[in-house]
Phi, psi and omega in degrees: 000157183251121182271139178291333183285323182231077181292143177292146184257144178252116182281118178264152183287106185283345180290331182285157176298136179085001180299143185238178176282174181299141178234153176300145182297318185293330176290326180292315181294325177296317180296320176297318180298320178294323177296317179297318178300314180291325179294318179293321177296320178295320177296320180293317180296317180296317177298320181295319180296316182298318182292320180298316182299324182278356181078017183241135178245122181258128177248123180258127176250137180238141183291148175282139183251008184258097171221070179057038177216156181299145177253122183250134174285132181237146174274358179293139182296338182290340184247008181270156174292163181301324179229123177294119181299138175272164183292149176295150183295337183265008182244151176286160177265019178293149175272173181296139182278155181291170180300136183100352178286172186286322179226158173230163188234156174210158180252135178256117178262149174261118189288167183276087181215150179292342178298333184268002181298315179301337183287321193246350186297121181229107183292347176282344182247346180237154176301154183299314184293324175301318180292316178298314180298326179295318180292324176298320177297320180299315176299317181296319178298315180296317180293322179296309182290327175295320179296315178302317179297315178296325180292317180296332180272354178287165185296326183296331180257323182293332180254014182289163179090206184272113168276101191305308184298317180294317180292325177295317177296319179295319181294319180293322178294315179301316183293326183278334189249329188238321192301325182250020176286131182297335183291340183257009175286135184275183182295339179273010184055047176247135182290159178297322182293325175295320179291318179295314185284342178266002178072040178296119183282352183266012183290139170241357178237150177057034177294329172297324179290321179295319176297320179296317179297316179297320178297316180297317182296317181290319180295320183260000180068037187261150172277178185299319184257015182263143176230004179236107181294150178276188184291318182268110180244107188304317182292318178298315181298309179299323178295318179294323178295314178298317179296318179296315181297317179295319180296321177297322177298314181292319179299324175297324177294317179300314181296321177297318180296314184294315181296317180295318178295323179292321179292320177298326179295337179280343182282132181296152177257151178208182183289326179231150178286131180244120179253123177268195177289099180061033179206162178251115181275323179200157180241139175285162183295325178294314179295319179301315177297322179297316178293320181297316179296320176302314180296321179298313179297325179293320179291322179295315178298317179295326177293316181294319179295325179296309182291314181294321180295316178298318180294320181293314178297319183290341178265359178275120186257346178269126186295321179297312178294333178295317178294316180297319181293323179295319181292322180297316182295318179299326178295329180294320180290345179262007180301317182295321179288324178293319178294324178295312182286332187259335187230338182297132181304149184297323181295326177284320176301322180293324179297316184289320180293327182271355183293130183285148179288158178259128183274127180249147177248133184241145176287168185291335185263352186297315180300318180292319179296316179298319180298317182295316178297319178296324177297317175297318180296321179294317177295322176295321178297330179273329186273311185302307178300328180292315181288323186278319187249305194285317179296314170301322178297314180299315178295322178293324176299316178298320177297317178300314181293325178295320179293327183274324190236001187287154176060219191284120177252345194265061171199155175229156182228158172218149181256125173262103186290335184292319179260357180055056181226146176262124180254137182236159180217132179279123184262177176282155179286339180178166181279141178224136180292338179271348180226070183282147173284170179301314182299316181297316178300317183293315182294314181299318184289316181288333182298322185252015177278129184280309185208173179088169178295154183294144186284333184226342188260132173263103186275135181273153182279341181210168178295321180298317178292324179302311178298324178293317178293326182291330184256357182293135174281164181292327178298318177293322177295321177292326179285336182283340182284122182277012182201167175270111192305310189293315183286334186246359180226337185263338179277145184298329182269006181279153184293335183258011181301131181055033175294130185295337182261320187277317184303311179303320180296317181294319179292320178296321177294321180295318179296315181299318183296317182287322179293322181295334176270007175085017181249169176290152179298133183258150179253348179210171183274355183298134176079011184255015183304317182295319180296329181298334185282346179290138184302328186269011180271048184290315179292327176297320176295324181294319182277317185254059185297324180289313179296325182273003172089010179294334179266359181257115184291341182257014178280167181303128182296342184300129175067012178271047179231166185296321180293341180258009172122333181287119183289165179296322181294321178294318182290327176296320176299321179295316179297320178295326176293322182294334179297329185271356184259159181291138180282086180207157179290139176280142180287159174298139180191208185295318179296315180299321176293322179296325180301314185275338172291325181265009183296308183296318180295323180292317177295319180296319178293324183291320184265351180073014179224156176290111184296333181291350177268356177290145181298326182273005182300319177307319177293317179296322180293325179291320177297315179297324180290325179293318179291325179298325183278319187273342181076202184301332180300331180297335182289349177281343179275130183304319183290345179254002186280346185242138173290125197292318187285312184269349181062030178260139180287131181305317188288329182282328182084173178233133182292344183248357188221311183213155181281155183302134177290349178295342175293325181269324187234063183294324184289309183295336178274359177085022181289348176263006181254166180239126008280150182283128178295159177292152175091003181284145178294152180291347179286345182264112182253142178242121180280180184294336181279353179093005181257141179281158176223141181261137179291000000 
């Protein structure tokens, strides 16, 4: 830096004629600048005279450099005006004084904008139509920017984006009414809310909610399961940058308005406007008021655009739309320059381009005061939008996502109006290609199957049959079978073996049954005994009745009923076999132990709750343990004859859970007594004297 107290000295060659002592560098450069300025003015004047003599008028156009970016003065000829403005007659030709002087000077240029047309329009120097058309352009510019301002202040734009309170209510309503509805659970047994919150791209329902969740995650930089944004939030940061950029564009407009208005105030006023050679010597009061009103309207429009633009940008939650909105706002501010460059007559453009700048004098403290005020303005521009718009927006987005995706997502519910009960089902947390549901496996397999019957799907012949099969209970399906599938269709010597109609249906059901239990698709019932003991193996018991014990009268009674998969024909076979056996209690053994080992699991599956959590479970467990130890004899004791939870008599059995224990313990259940209880085997006969007889 160069200090005014100790200016650098330029040593001139004293040996040459006219050599002098050392002079300060800044004085030397100022003198050179004055000489260059005068030389350029002489060259311009000489060229103008020569061109007029030749009958040729040359119009030089220079591009506008103001497009929301700083304008730098360059000494390069490529960026100079066609004619270097000369100093005003009422100003000294002194150059700028060094730092520390009492006053400094600056030149105020009037930009290439239709806003400056009222300042320079002179009908004595431009054609009448050019002047009138220029005023029309001024009105068009005013109308366009005022219309843009009105649109931005309208409800469609002022309330655009995410309305936090409304969206929170919508999210809460969606979560309570639709998100957990069983009807919207997909084939993978995933709830709608899980699919929406995980960003499932295959959604055809609740797509607005899914888009909103994706926008929130992208805007705040959140993961699928995150509800607490980190320090770096991409949307907030980008929004702040767009707001700052937009504010700087408007501030540039404010500064241009203020400097131009200040410069106009320095121009003397008179009765009539006097235009000199490329300069304004004086302004009439009417023109001054016209220019002043124009600047005021310009400032009002810029203020409206500033506030409305910040509000619009702050409400934009899509990052892509945020960038587009910022570009659109900048285009509004350039309307006056576009009209000037594209439509303003050349004669008027030339007047504005050749207009000499007005030299302003500033006091020593003005720059420092302006810098301090601009510093405060910059800080307010960054702080106020964040506190007023962006911080509440970020918090509101987190609240919206919490209402939509918070806590438990893995369940669906249905309402049974007949019993006035809400039934729930625990769903999967999400879809996985490695853990497909039965429906997904069936669809995927049949989609790419070339020929032959479907591996898993039983196709109905009509829509009516389709609805019947879709709503048929397992008990009805078991009752509809006119045969025991395994014994009459799977064995080589059975009458229905390889039947072209029945065999494909039975095999598809068998594959579906094993896949539903999490196993590989089976082609026969061999080796599936362990799976049969599972409470949810209902279809497997329907198809593999012999392997699962439906035809064995001495098998474990659990689930050996029609509603649990054993068909009537398989149960009839068991009853027929029981007729040929001795009417006596079976000894304790493997089957008896299996009964009580599966007791808790069978009850839990039946009631859909963990049976061991029932208050009466200790009592039920004690009864079961007593029967386990005593065997069939324990059923003769009154306190042990009833299943504690369901209140069903062991010997009579339950149509929905277990076969009568009288098949295993006919004597202890009183099948030889009169009257004979229900469920007794036909092999136990009671004579007229009331005494039983064994075959």
